[in-house]
N, C-alpha and C positions, 0 to 999 in steps of 0.2 A: 352088116348092121350091128351084130353082136359085138364085133371088134370095136366099132366106133363107140358103143356104150361103155365098154371096158376102159377105153382110153380116157373118156370123160370122167370116169370114176377114179382112175388111178393117178392121173396127173396132179390133182390137188394134194393127194397123199404124198406123192413124190416130192412136190415142192415144199410141203410142210417138213418132211424129214431133212431136206437139203438145208432149209433155213435153220432148223435146230442144230444141225451139225456145224454151221458157221458161227453160232453164238457161243456164249460162255456156258459152261456146265451149270445145271441148276444148283443153287446153294453155294456157289464159289464166286468170289470177287476176282476181278482182273488183277493179275500180278502187278505190283508196283514197278515203275520204270527205274531200273537200276543202271541205266546207261551212264557212263562217266561224263558224257557231254551234257551239261545242264544249261549251257548258254550263259553262265555267270562266271566272271573272272575271279579266281580265288584271291583272297587277301594276301598282300605281301607278307613274307615272314617277319616276325618281330625280331629286331636286333637286340639281343640280350647282353651285348658287350658293355663293360663299364663305360660311362659317358665322360668325355672331355668336352666341356662347353666353352666355345669361343664367344665370350660375352663382351660386346663392345659396340662401336659405332661403324662408320663407313669403312674403316681400315679392316675390320673383321668381316663386314658384310660383302666386301669385294666391289665397291663402287666403281662403275665404269668398265667392269670386266665381264666376260662371258661366263655363263654358269660353269662351275667346275674350275675356275681360275682364281678363286679367292684363296687367301693363305690357309684358311681352315681345310679347304679341299686338298691343297698341296700337302698339308700336314697329315691328313688321313693317308695319303699315298706313301708318305715317308714312314709312318707307323706300320702300315701293312707290309711294306718292303723290309722293314727291320724285324718283323715277327712279333710286333706288339698287338695285343688283343684289346683294342679300344675303338670306340665309336665317337668321332668328332661331330658335334652338333653346332652348326653355325647360328649363333644368337646375336648376330650383329645387325644393327639398324642404322642406315645412313642418316646423318643429321642429329643423332641422339647426343644429348649432354649427360653429365653425371646425374642430373635431376631425373631425366628420362630413365636412366639406368635403375635408379631406386624404385621407380614405378614398375619396371619390368622384372625386378628381382624375384617376385614369387613365381614367375613363369620359368625362370632358370632353376630355382630350387625344386620345382615340381619335376624336373628331369632327374633328380637325385644324382647329380654329377659327382664323380670321384675327384675330378680336377676341373677348375675353372680358370681360364686365361682371361683376366680382367683387363680390358683395354678401353679406358674412357679418359676424358679430359681435354682432348684436342679441340673439340667444339667449344668447350668452356673458354679455353685460352684464346681461341681465334675471335671469340665474341667479347673478349675483355671482361669476363665475369670475375667476381671477387674470388681470389685464391682460397680464402677460408671456406667458402661455400663448396668449392670443388673438393677440398680436403674432407669436409664433413660428409659429403655424399659418398665419396669413395670409402670412407671409414664405415658408413652404414652398410654398404654392399659387402665389404670384407667381413664385418662382424656377422651379418646375416648368413653369408655363405659358410663361414667357419662353424657357426652354430648348427647349420644343417649337415655338417660333416664333410664338407668339401675342402680340398687343398687348393689354396688360391695362389696363382702365379700372377704377379703384377707387372703389366707391360708398361714400361716407361716411355714417355714421348717428350718432345720439346716443341718450341715455337719458332717461327721465322725470326731472324735477328732484328727485324725492324720493329719488333714489339718492345724493344728496350731492355737493357741488361738487368735492371732492377726487377721488372715484372717477370722476366724469364727465369731469373734466379729463384724468386719466390715460387714460381710454378714448378720448376724442376725439383725443388726441395720437398714438395708434397710427396712425390713418389719415394724418395729415399727415406723420409721420415716414417711414412706408413709401412714400408717394408721392414724397417727396424722395429717399429712398435709392435707389429703383428707377426714378426718373424716369418716373412714371406720370401719365397724365391722371386727375385726381381730381374726382369729383362731391362738392362739399363736404357736401351734405345731400340724400340721395336723395329724401326726402319734403318737399322745399322747397315751401311753399305748400299742403301737404296735412296734414302732421303737426300735431296740436293743433286742427285745424278739425273740429268735430263733424259738419258737413255733408258732409265729404269722407272721413271715417273711419267704420269700422264700429263696432258697439256696444262692442267691446273697447277702442276709443280708440287702437288701434295700427295696424290694417291698413286700407289705402285701400278705399273703395267703388269701383264701376266708374268713376264720374266722377273720383274721386281718382286712380285708376290711369292714366287718360288723361293727367292732368297730370304724373304721374311719368314717363310715356313721353316727354313733351315736354321735361322736364328732362334726361333721359338723352340725347335726340336733340341737345340743344344742345351737350353736351360730346363726343358721339360724332361729330358731323358733320365736324369738321376732320380726322378720321382716315379718312374714307370716300373711295372712288373711285366716280365716276359710271359708270353702265352705258355701255359703248362708248367 
């Protein structure tokens, strides 16, 4: 009987001690969780390389191509392979005219690009817009980019022959005149070796295939390289 009484008296005490041993020590907070696994995906690293902006319409955007097959993507691979430390940013939007380009100009300037490959005018010409308007819009973009400290490379294009020799001549002259006036590096014809070749253009006869896009990138690289600085 005495043993039973002792058991009844000691069990609560034992349980109290056990509970206290499993809890936190008095006056101490639980240590913070320092586990490296937080369940959150770390943000991607910031690319601090100087920016080359490919600013234009569908020819820059890579219309009809899989991601990674546009000429700016091919250009990035060429730059990396040659040891140049630049980040190519694709600022092409399919369907854009030079008017649209002037509207998007602040977005490009916000990138603080070192070089801008300016490729506009094709949609203006295909829609038969006044050549003087195309000239003025391109001049606005060139002046804005140069004022922001960017080096502008002007990508020349032309129109299908059925647009008539007079209109085509006026259109082509826009690029040569602007390059002379603003002392720009000019790519005479962005689609050199690609335009008019059914094996290198899509079914519309205007936009390069993936293979054609790689050739366009090489053409751009040829005119761009004298402006580049090697890494280190």
